[in-house]
C-alpha positions, -999 to 999 in steps of 0.1 A, spaced: 725 260 -427 705 276 -455 697 313 -453 662 327 -452 667 346 -485 675 313 -502 642 299 -490 623 330 -503 639 325 -537 628 289 -539 593 300 -529 591 323 -558 603 296 -582 580 269 -569 549 288 -559 530 274 -588 534 239 -574 522 248 -539 487 235 -530 459 253 -547 430 237 -529 407 256 -506 425 267 -475 460 264 -490 488 284 -476 488 306 -506 451 315 -502 457 321 -465 485 346 -473 513 325 -460 546 325 -479 556 291 -467 561 270 -436 597 269 -422 605 239 -400 637 242 -381 650 207 -372 675 195 -346 679 158 -350 706 132 -347 724 122 -379 707 88 -377 673 104 -374 680 128 -403 690 99 -425 659 78 -417 633 106 -416 644 134 -439 644 113 -470 644 130 -505 608 120 -512 596 137 -479 616 169 -486 604 170 -522 567 166 -513 572 192 -485 586 218 -509 556 212 -532 533 220 -503 553 251 -493 571 235 -464 609 240 -460 631 220 -436 661 241 -423 688 226 -401 693 242 -367 729 251 -360 736 238 -325 768 259 -322 747 291 -324 720 305 -301 686 293 -312 671 328 -308 695 341 -335 682 316 -361 650 314 -381 624 327 -381 608 294 -377 571 284 -378 578 250 -363 608 235 -344 611 197 -348 636 180 -325 648 148 -310 680 155 -291 688 145 -255 706 164 -227 695 188 -200 713 217 -217 692 213 -249 660 209 -229 667 242 -212 674 259 -245 641 247 -259 621 257 -228 636 292 -229 629 294 -266 593 284 -261 589 312 -235 604 339 -257 588 327 -290 553 316 -282 544 321 -319 566 290 -328 552 255 -323 578 233 -307 573 196 -314 571 185 -287 576 201 -252 608 187 -236 591 180 -203 564 158 -220 591 139 -239 610 131 -208 578 116 -193 578 89 -219 615 82 -217 609 67 -183 593 33 -185 578 36 -151 559 68 -159 553 62 -197 526 35 -191 510 51 -161 488 73 -182 475 42 -200 469 25 -166 451 56 -153 428 56 -182 413 23 -172 402 22 -208 372 2 -218 345 6 -244 323 -14 -267 353 -23 -288 375 -37 -261 397 -29 -231 432 -15 -231 455 -19 -201 492 -24 -193 509 -56 -181 516 -57 -144 551 -44 -138 577 -36 -112 606 -11 -111 639 -23 -98 663 6 -91 693 -14 -79 706 -45 -61 700 -75 -84 701 -99 -54 668 -85 -41 648 -89 -74 635 -124 -66 620 -112 -32 606 -81 -48 589 -102 -76 574 -125 -50 561 -96 -29 546 -80 -59 529 -112 -70 543 -112 -105 542 -143 -126 570 -157 -147 582 -153 -174 591 -117 -170 602 -92 -196 630 -70 -184 635 -36 -201 660 -7 -192 642 19 -171 653 47 -194 636 40 -228 666 51 -249 676 14 -253 653 -10 -270 670 -42 -258 649 -65 -237 654 -98 -219 630 -126 -210 636 -143 -176 621 -178 -173 630 -186 -137 634 -170 -103 671 -178 -100 679 -160 -132 664 -127 -121 696 -119 -102 715 -119 -135 696 -89 -146 711 -54 -145 691 -26 -128 677 0 -131 650 -18 -151 613 -25 -154 600 -60 -151 567 -67 -170 547 -99 -169 548 -116 -203 514 -118 -220 510 -144 -247 499 -125 -278 503 -149 -308 538 -136 -316 523 -104 -333 527 -68 -322 508 -38 -335 528 -6 -339 503 23 -338 519 54 -353 504 87 -342 510 120 -360 487 146 -346 452 133 -354 464 107 -380 468 71 -370 486 43 -390 489 7 -378 514 -19 -390 519 -55 -378 553 -68 -366 564 -102 -356 572 -103 -319 583 -128 -292 565 -162 -295 541 -174 -269 554 -193 -239 534 -224 -229 532 -237 -193 551 -268 -204 579 -247 -220 581 -225 -189 585 -256 -167 614 -268 -189 632 -235 -195 656 -215 -174 679 -185 -177 677 -151 -193 674 -147 -230 683 -113 -245 665 -98 -276 678 -66 -293 651 -44 -307 625 -71 -312 597 -52 -330 618 -29 -352 643 -56 -363 616 -81 -370 601 -88 -404 568 -71 -412 538 -93 -405 515 -73 -427 516 -98 -456 521 -130 -436 496 -159 -437 484 -156 -401 454 -168 -381 428 -141 -386 422 -140 -348 459 -130 -343 463 -108 -374 431 -87 -371 440 -51 -364 426 -34 -333 393 -17 -340 398 17 -356 373 34 -332 391 20 -302 425 33 -315 411 68 -323 397 72 -289 428 58 -272 451 81 -293 429 111 -285 431 105 -248 468 98 -248 476 129 -269 458 150 -242 474 132 -212 509 130 -226 509 164 -243 525 150 -274 518 150 -311 544 125 -323 546 91 -308 538 54 -313 523 27 -292 534 -9 -291 502 -29 -286 494 -66 -282 462 -86 -281 461 -112 -254 461 -146 -272 427 -163 -270 408 -130 -268 394 -107 -294 392 -75 -274 417 -75 -246 447 -53 -255 478 -42 -237 502 -12 -244 537 -25 -236 557 5 -248 554 42 -259 581 57 -281 585 94 -289 592 105 -325 596 68 -337 609 56 -370 583 72 -392 603 63 -423 591 27 -418 554 39 -417 536 35 -450 527 69 -467 546 87 -439 556 115 -463 519 125 -470 508 120 -434 536 141 -420 535 169 -444 497 172 -441 502 173 -403 528 201 -405 507 221 -429 475 218 -409 494 228 -377 508 259 -394 474 268 -410 456 265 -376 481 287 -359 480 313 -387 442 315 -386 443 320 -348 469 347 -352 449 364 -379 417 363 -359 434 380 -330 447 410 -350 426 442 -350 
């Protein structure tokens, strides 16, 4: 872990490169923004790329690794804590830290993150919105939670009135594997706990809507192909698909039917993102959205992911550093205004 005095030395050497526009951290009297991070090695590799760290330094932002073998309160001082670790012990450490260090922004609250790790609760906020405006409607596919006993799935599906085929996903959203069940008999081959979602034909294209604070970026990804009634009548069994949207090739440059490829309206996404940020209490997440095939304005959110793979998002370095900088500026201004 790098020491604070090393960061201060770098600030003195690079201060000439720090933003000089109106409202920059220099003009505000801030020496720099220190972001303590606690991430998995995989997330560090994909997110903290050299280009991001270099751009961050030029803006006066410094990433410092949190030493998980030492008390968090003994480290820092931090302006922002960025994290994506699991475990109840870590959650409690962060909750205690938030209480004792209210001046530090924790991205994001552990309780809010846990809410979207459960596929039963993650989409409830979207369903509760009952979202509809001049640009379209946004809902969630009908779904059913199965806690245990695979032999009872068929009966539960019939009682719920769900239509085949069904997408099966692990209840805890730390696994991205999914299965597609074509017939009633094959449902008992699934492994609870899981969520069953009605499959909605969507032209084989999924929209990944990345949200970083107020910023929104949308990319297309190839997804599962449509299932016709004829194909459904001839198909049986369970087909497993590991990480469909992330493993798939980008569809941004593909020659697609404009009705399928057209991105969701910007105004619709901005309003939806604003509402979900408020309801979820999160700054960093993405939505997996689909448009029902044959419609122009009927959308479904099929998954929500916390702190997704931003390294795959175009221009993520600029979007993320601007977000961190604005977050620090806003907090600094509020603190300065409260001083006598």
